[in-house]
C-alpha positions as CSV (number, residue, x, y, z in Angstrom):
1,M,12.1,-166.2,-28.7
2,S,9.1,-167.0,-30.4
3,P,8.4,-170.6,-31.8
4,A,8.5,-169.5,-35.7
5,S,11.8,-167.8,-34.7
6,K,13.0,-170.9,-33.2
7,V,12.3,-172.8,-36.4
8,L,14.0,-170.4,-38.5
9,Y,17.3,-170.0,-36.2
10,K,18.1,-173.8,-36.0
11,P,18.7,-174.5,-39.5
12,L,20.9,-171.0,-39.8
13,S,22.5,-172.4,-36.8
14,I,23.6,-175.6,-38.0
15,V,24.8,-174.4,-41.4
16,A,27.0,-171.8,-39.6
17,S,28.2,-174.5,-37.3
18,V,29.2,-176.9,-40.4
19,A,31.0,-173.9,-42.2
20,G,32.7,-172.6,-39.2
21,G,34.0,-176.3,-38.7
22,L,35.4,-176.3,-42.3
23,L,36.9,-173.0,-41.8
24,A,38.7,-174.0,-38.4
25,G,40.2,-177.0,-40.5
26,K,41.6,-175.0,-43.1
27,I,42.9,-172.8,-40.5
28,F,44.5,-175.4,-38.5
29,T,46.2,-176.7,-41.6
30,E,47.7,-173.6,-42.4
31,V,49.1,-172.4,-39.0
32,W,50.2,-176.3,-38.7
33,Q,52.2,-176.1,-41.7
34,R,53.9,-172.9,-40.3
35,I,54.7,-174.2,-36.9
36,S,55.9,-177.5,-37.8
37,P,59.5,-178.1,-38.3
38,S,58.6,-180.6,-41.2
39,D,56.2,-180.0,-44.2
40,E,54.3,-183.2,-42.5
41,E,50.6,-183.6,-42.0
42,P,49.5,-183.0,-38.2
43,P,50.2,-186.3,-36.2
44,E,47.4,-188.4,-35.7
45,P,47.1,-189.5,-31.9
46,K,47.6,-193.0,-32.7
47,D,50.4,-192.8,-35.2
48,L,53.4,-193.8,-32.8
49,T,56.1,-193.0,-35.6
50,R,55.6,-189.2,-34.4
51,S,56.5,-187.8,-31.0
52,T,54.1,-187.7,-28.0
53,R,54.9,-183.9,-27.5
54,E,54.2,-183.5,-31.2
55,A,50.7,-185.1,-31.1
56,L,49.8,-183.3,-28.0
57,I,51.0,-179.9,-29.2
58,A,49.1,-180.5,-32.5
59,A,45.8,-181.3,-30.3
60,A,46.2,-178.3,-28.3
61,V,46.6,-176.0,-31.0
62,Q,43.8,-177.7,-32.9
63,G,41.4,-177.5,-30.1
64,L,42.4,-173.7,-29.6
65,I,41.7,-173.0,-33.2
66,F,38.3,-174.8,-33.4
67,G,36.8,-173.1,-30.1
68,L,38.0,-169.9,-31.3
69,V,36.3,-170.2,-34.6
70,R,33.3,-171.7,-33.1
71,A,32.8,-169.2,-30.6
72,S,33.2,-166.4,-33.3
73,V,30.7,-168.3,-35.8
74,D,28.2,-168.6,-33.1
75,R,28.6,-165.1,-31.9
76,A,28.5,-163.5,-35.5
77,S,25.4,-165.7,-36.5
78,A,23.6,-164.7,-33.1
79,K,24.4,-161.1,-33.5
80,G,23.3,-161.2,-37.3
81,Y,20.0,-162.9,-36.5
82,A,19.1,-160.5,-33.6
83,A,20.0,-157.6,-36.3
84,V,17.6,-159.0,-38.7
85,T,14.8,-160.2,-36.5
86,H,15.5,-158.0,-33.5
87,E,14.9,-161.0,-31.4
88,D,17.5,-162.5,-29.0
89,P,18.4,-166.3,-30.4
90,R,18.7,-167.7,-27.1
């Protein structure tokens, strides 16, 4: 990848990552509302009024969703960049 190409790709990558994080947060909220037995917000790890099991399940689901969304966004942005510039963004 040429130096000019790196300069262009870095800001695009940062914007895509931020957008992916926001999207992952919205997806997690929707998923949690569907799998949670109550209409409560996802538990915070330090909230001792909620069960440990519930807190760990929420953390696992959130990690899974964030990982999948991040990989999807990174992959799509790399493919889009390669399609436009005909250069590998690695």
